[in-house]
C-alpha positions in Angstrom: 4.2 -28.7 -2.6 1.0 -28.6 -4.6 -2.3 -28.8 -2.8 -5.2 -30.0 -5.1 -8.9 -30.2 -4.4 -9.8 -33.9 -4.4 -12.0 -35.0 -6.0 -11.4 -32.3 -8.6 -14.0 -29.9 -9.8 -16.1 -30.6 -12.9 -16.2 -27.3 -14.9 -19.7 -25.8 -15.2 -20.6 -22.6 -17.1 -22.3 -19.7 -15.4 -25.5 -18.0 -16.5 -25.3 -14.2 -16.9 -23.5 -12.6 -13.9 -23.7 -15.9 -11.9 -20.0 -16.4 -11.3 -20.6 -16.7 -7.5 -23.6 -18.8 -7.9 -21.9 -21.2 -10.4 -18.7 -21.3 -8.3 -20.9 -22.4 -5.4 -22.5 -25.0 -7.7 -19.0 -26.3 -8.6 -18.5 -26.9 -4.9 -21.9 -28.6 -4.4 -21.4 -30.8 -7.5 -17.9 -31.9 -6.4 -19.4 -33.0 -3.1 -22.3 -34.9 -4.7 -25.1 -32.4 -4.5 -27.1 -30.5 -7.1 -29.3 -27.4 -7.0 -30.4 -25.6 -10.2 -28.2 -22.6 -10.9 -31.3 -20.3 -11.1 -32.7 -21.6 -7.8 -29.3 -20.8 -6.1 -29.3 -17.3 -7.8 -32.8 -16.5 -6.6 -32.2 -17.8 -3.1 -28.9 -15.9 -2.8 -30.4 -12.6 -4.0 -28.7 -12.3 -7.3 -29.0 -8.8 -8.8 -29.4 -8.3 -12.5 -30.2 -5.4 -14.8 -33.8 -5.1 -16.0 -32.8 -5.6 -19.6 -31.3 -9.0 -18.8 -34.3 -10.3 -16.8 -35.4 -12.3 -19.8 -32.3 -14.5 -19.5 -33.8 -16.1 -16.4 -37.0 -18.2 -15.9 -37.2 -17.3 -12.2 -37.6 -13.7 -11.0 -34.4 -12.1 -9.8 -33.7 -8.8 -8.0 -33.2 -5.8 -10.2 -30.4 -3.2 -10.0 -29.8 0.0 -12.1 -26.0 -0.4 -12.1 -24.0 -3.1 -13.9 -21.4 -2.7 -11.2 -23.9 -4.0 -8.7 -24.9 -7.1 -10.6 -24.2 -10.4 -9.0 -24.3 -11.6 -5.4 -23.4 -9.4 -2.4 -20.0 -10.4 -0.9 -21.2 -9.6 2.7 -24.5 -11.5 2.4 -23.9 -14.4 0.0 -22.8 -16.8 2.8 -25.9 -16.0 4.9 -28.2 -16.7 1.9 -26.3 -19.8 0.9 -26.5 -21.2 4.4 -30.3 -20.7 4.5 -30.5 -22.6 1.2 -28.3 -25.4 2.4 -30.4 -25.7 5.5 -33.6 -25.7 3.4 -32.2 -28.4 1.1 -30.9 -30.4 4.1 -27.4 -30.3 2.7 -24.9 -30.7 5.7 -22.5 -28.0 4.6 -21.9 -24.4 5.7 -20.3 -21.4 4.1 -18.2 -18.8 6.0 -17.0 -15.4 4.8 -13.6 -14.0 5.4 -12.7 -10.4 4.3 -9.1 -10.1 3.3 -8.4 -7.7 6.2 -9.4 -10.4 8.6 -6.7 -12.7 7.4 -3.2 -12.3 8.8 -1.5 -14.7 6.5 -3.4 -15.6 3.3 -1.0 -18.4 2.4 -1.5 -20.2 5.7 -5.2 -19.5 5.5 -5.5 -21.2 2.1 -3.2 -24.1 3.0 -5.2 -24.8 6.2 -8.5 -24.9 4.4 -7.4 -27.0 1.4 -5.5 -29.5 3.7 -8.8 -29.8 5.7 -10.6 -30.8 2.5 -12.7 -27.6 2.5 -13.6 -25.6 -0.6 -12.3 -22.0 -1.0 -14.0 -19.5 -3.2 -12.3 -16.1 -4.0 -13.9 -12.7 -4.7 -11.8 -10.1 -6.3 -11.9 -6.9 -8.4 -11.6 -7.6 -12.1 -9.6 -4.5 -13.1 -6.9 -5.4 -10.6 -6.2 -8.6 -12.7 -7.0 -7.0 -16.1 -10.1 -9.1 -16.5 -13.0 -7.8 -18.5 -16.1 -7.7 -16.3 -18.0 -4.8 -14.8 -16.7 -5.0 -11.2 -15.8 -8.2 -9.5 -15.5 -11.9 -10.2 -15.7 -15.1 -8.2 -13.8 -18.4 -8.7 -12.9 -21.5 -6.8 -9.3 -22.4 -5.8 -8.6 -25.7 -7.5 -4.9 -25.9 -6.7 -2.2 -24.1 -4.7 1.5 -24.4 -5.6 2.9 -23.4 -2.2 6.5 -23.3 -3.3 5.8 -20.7 -6.0 2.7 -19.1 -4.4 0.6 -19.7 -7.5 -3.2 -20.4 -7.3 -5.0 -22.3 -10.0 -8.5 -21.0 -10.2 -11.5 -22.8 -11.5 -13.5 -20.2 -13.5 -17.2 -20.6 -14.6 -16.9 -17.8 -17.2 -17.6 -18.7 -20.8 -15.0 -16.2 -22.0 -11.9 -17.4 -20.1 -10.1 -20.7 -19.7 -11.8 -23.1 -17.2 -8.5 -23.1 -15.2 -6.0 -20.3 -15.0 -3.1 -19.3 -12.7 -2.4 -16.2 -10.6 0.2 -15.3 -8.0 -1.2 -15.2 -4.5 0.1 -11.7 -3.9 -1.7 -10.4 -7.0 -4.9 -12.0 -5.8 -4.6 -10.5 -2.3 -4.1 -7.0 -3.9 -7.2 -7.6 -6.1 -9.3 -8.0 -2.9 -8.3 -4.5 -1.6 -11.1 -1.9 -1.4 -9.0 0.6 -3.3 -10.2 -0.9 -6.6 -13.9 -0.1 -6.3 -14.6 0.9 -2.7 -15.5 -2.7 -1.6 -13.3 -5.0 0.3 -13.4 -8.6 -1.0 -12.0 -11.9 0.2 -12.9 -15.6 0.6 -15.8 -17.9 1.3 -15.0 -21.3 2.8 -17.4 -24.2 2.4 -17.0 -27.1 4.9 -19.1 -29.9 6.4 -21.3 -29.1 9.3 
């Protein structure tokens, strides 16, 4: 069985280190909402290097390490929920670390069947992707028979949709890769 997000995502391209921000925007856009990518980035405390600050019109938080660029896995959902409330968008985002999930396959099936959006956060080096530390995508489809995820990717250097085995994705969320455990965010109606 193949579970597909319906209606499907419309691919959007991320700004510098805005994979999480843009993945969230894919979700909003699919559901008929729009917030400027920079506004989401600022509201969700995106961290950038000082040398890349000129890529943004709005002021972002500064970090000294490329490995700390982007949004914080543990706080992104809290910041996103504040923004959703401020914009009066009746959605909520919840965070699930991989260690909290007993059966990742059942977890994904449950949320996709419920019409919810699932974003994944994983260590790049675990999947041989070129990026400083981690990356974030949306799950666009799940082939439950073969355990293959189709990810929607906002990066300008990769295909907009690519496939990965579920077990590889789960391993890519383990903290052994960079000391930080990763996982999923689920976006649903309030």
